[in-house]
N, C-alpha and C positions, 0 to 999 in steps of 0.2 A: 256625760255627753261632751262637755268641754274638753276633756282629756282625749276623747276619740278624735275630735276635730283637730286638736293641736297636733296629735301624733300623725294624723293623715296629712296635714299641711307640711309638717317637717319632713315627712317621707317624700312628698312631691318636690320640696325644695332640694332635698338631697339628690333625688334623681336628676333634677334640672342641673344642679351644680356638678354632679358627676359627669355629665356630658361634656362640660367644659374642661374638666380635669384640674381645676384650680382650687376650689374651696370644698372643705368637708366640715360637717358638724361632728366634732369629736366627742362632745359630752353635752347632755341635756338634763337639767334638773328642774322638774316642774311639779306643781301640786304638793309642795312640802307639807308634811304632817303638822297639824296645829295652825296657829294663826301667823306664823312667821313667813308670810308670803314674799317678803323682800329677799329671801335667799334663793329665789328662782333665777336660773341663768341658762344661757346657751353658749357653748364654747365653739368658736368657728376658727378653723385652721386653714391657712393658705399653703397649698402644696408647692407653689412655685417659689423658688429662691430669688427670682429676679423680677417677676411681674407683680404689680400691685392689683388688688381687686377692689372695685368701687362698690361699696355696700349701701350707698345712699338710696333711699327709697325702699329698702327691705324692711318688712315689719311682720310681726306675728299678730294675728287677730282671729276672732271667732266669726261666725257667719253674720253676726249683727254689726260687725265692724269695730267691736271693742278690742282695744290693744291689751294683751295680757302680759307681755314681757317688755 
């Protein structure tokens, strides 16, 4: 269930970011096999060569508010 929510959230974020044309999620590694959960990551890429993007306040969490990444 956690994976479904995480993927749904990421999909919505990608759609939102796609509308601005600045940021894309180029790689997502989640739910790593085994107990090595510290290897989870999200790679975010800024498409603009000149504009910076403020990512403050962005977070990944489940429906209970627990931050997973």
